C-alpha positions as CSV (number, residue, x, y, z in Angstrom):
1,X,23.4,108.1,-52.9
2,X,23.5,104.5,-51.9
3,X,24.4,101.5,-54.4
4,X,24.9,97.8,-53.9
5,X,26.2,95.4,-56.5
6,X,24.9,92.0,-57.5
7,X,24.9,89.4,-60.5
8,X,21.8,88.2,-62.8
9,X,20.2,85.2,-61.5
10,X,17.3,83.4,-63.2
11,X,15.8,84.8,-65.8
12,X,11.8,84.4,-66.0
13,X,9.3,84.8,-69.1
14,X,5.8,85.5,-68.0
15,X,2.8,85.8,-70.1
16,X,-0.4,87.1,-68.1
17,X,-3.6,86.6,-70.1
18,X,-7.1,88.6,-70.9
19,X,-8.4,89.4,-66.9
20,X,-5.4,89.0,-65.3
21,X,-4.5,91.6,-62.7
22,X,-0.7,92.5,-63.2
23,X,0.4,93.7,-60.0
24,X,-1.3,90.6,-57.9
25,X,-0.1,88.3,-60.7
26,X,3.6,89.3,-60.4
27,X,3.4,89.6,-56.8
28,X,2.4,86.1,-56.6
29,X,5.2,84.8,-58.6
30,X,7.8,86.5,-56.4
31,X,6.1,85.0,-53.6
32,X,6.1,81.5,-55.0
33,X,9.8,81.7,-56.7
34,X,11.0,83.7,-53.6
35,X,12.2,86.5,-55.7
36,X,13.9,89.0,-53.3
37,X,15.1,91.3,-55.9
38,X,14.8,91.6,-59.7
39,X,14.0,94.0,-62.6
40,X,11.6,93.8,-65.2
41,X,10.0,95.0,-68.8
42,X,6.8,94.0,-70.0
43,X,4.5,94.7,-73.1
44,X,1.2,94.1,-74.2
45,X,-2.3,95.9,-73.5
46,X,-4.1,96.7,-70.3
47,X,-8.0,96.8,-70.0
48,X,-8.4,98.8,-66.9
49,X,-5.7,100.5,-64.5
50,X,-5.0,103.3,-62.3
51,X,-1.8,105.7,-62.4
52,X,0.0,107.9,-60.1
53,X,0.9,110.6,-62.7
54,X,3.1,112.9,-60.5
55,X,2.3,114.8,-57.2
56,X,-0.5,117.5,-57.1
57,X,2.2,119.8,-55.6
58,X,6.2,119.9,-55.4
59,X,6.1,118.7,-51.6
60,X,7.3,115.8,-49.6
61,X,5.4,113.6,-48.7
62,X,3.7,114.0,-52.3
63,X,-0.1,113.9,-52.6
64,X,-0.7,111.8,-55.5
65,X,-2.6,112.6,-58.7
66,X,-4.3,110.0,-60.3
67,X,-5.2,108.8,-63.9
68,X,-7.5,106.1,-64.3
69,X,-9.1,104.1,-67.7
70,X,-11.5,101.4,-68.1
71,X,-10.6,101.0,-71.9
72,X,-8.2,99.1,-73.8
73,X,-4.8,100.7,-73.9
74,X,-1.5,99.4,-75.3
75,X,1.1,99.0,-72.5
76,X,4.8,99.2,-72.1
77,X,6.6,99.2,-68.7
78,X,9.9,98.7,-66.6
79,X,10.1,97.9,-62.9
80,X,11.5,96.1,-60.3
81,X,10.9,93.8,-57.3
82,X,12.0,94.1,-53.7
83,X,11.0,93.1,-50.4
84,X,9.2,95.6,-48.1
85,X,8.0,94.3,-44.7
86,X,9.2,90.5,-45.9
87,X,6.7,90.7,-48.7
88,X,7.5,91.5,-52.1
89,X,6.7,95.2,-53.5
90,X,6.4,95.6,-57.1
91,X,7.4,99.5,-58.2
92,X,6.0,99.2,-62.0
93,X,6.2,102.7,-64.3
94,X,4.6,102.5,-67.3
95,X,3.1,104.3,-70.4
96,X,-0.3,103.2,-71.8
97,X,-1.8,104.6,-75.1
98,X,-5.1,104.4,-77.0
99,X,-5.0,106.6,-79.8
100,X,-3.8,110.2,-79.8
101,X,-3.5,110.1,-75.8
102,X,-0.9,108.5,-74.0
103,X,-0.4,108.5,-70.0
104,X,2.8,107.8,-68.4
105,X,2.7,107.0,-64.7
106,X,3.4,104.7,-61.6
107,X,0.9,101.6,-61.9
108,X,-1.0,101.3,-58.8
109,X,-4.0,99.4,-57.6
110,X,-5.8,97.1,-59.6
111,X,-4.5,96.5,-63.3
112,X,-6.3,94.0,-65.8
113,X,-4.9,92.8,-68.6
114,X,-6.4,93.2,-72.2
115,X,-5.5,90.1,-74.4
116,X,-2.0,89.5,-73.1
117,X,1.3,91.2,-71.1
118,X,4.4,89.7,-71.6
119,X,6.9,90.2,-68.6
120,X,10.6,89.4,-68.6
121,X,12.0,89.4,-65.1
122,X,15.7,89.2,-64.5
123,X,16.4,88.1,-60.8
124,X,19.4,90.3,-58.9
125,X,21.2,87.8,-56.8
126,X,23.7,88.8,-53.9
127,X,22.4,92.1,-53.6
128,X,21.0,92.9,-49.9
129,X,18.2,95.3,-51.3
130,X,14.8,95.8,-49.4
131,X,12.2,98.5,-49.4
132,X,12.1,100.4,-45.9
133,X,9.2,102.8,-45.3
134,X,10.7,106.5,-44.5
135,X,7.7,108.8,-43.1
136,X,9.6,112.1,-44.0
137,X,9.5,110.9,-47.7
138,X,6.0,109.2,-47.8
139,X,7.1,105.7,-49.2
140,X,9.4,103.2,-49.0
141,X,12.8,103.9,-51.1
142,X,15.1,100.8,-51.8
143,X,17.8,100.7,-49.2
144,X,20.8,98.3,-49.0
145,X,22.4,96.7,-45.9
């Protein structure tokens, strides 16, 4: 286990509108506001998205299994923002439901907002966290220096 401590800095309330791309909008905000580390919660609806819903097998590094949809789903999510190679990296796990079907996973790639998504971002200050790619794991876990 590795950990670090910090404090809550600025708090952002964000509204994403019909057609906005969730990940690119959050990355853009992190760049323009110089957010280096944060956690966030979101709720709303998404029209189109791709989720990694687990590995195909229990091997490391994982071969991701994808679920994609292109019709409106209700959305709830929790995620974080840390820098990776100097740029903000959004890590967002979410559940998207429509009717009796719900998909849960890591939202990646394009994600188009349906009507509205509201995001509540809490910046974390005084914590030197960043993502550093680990080839044996196949991803970039948060590392504290």
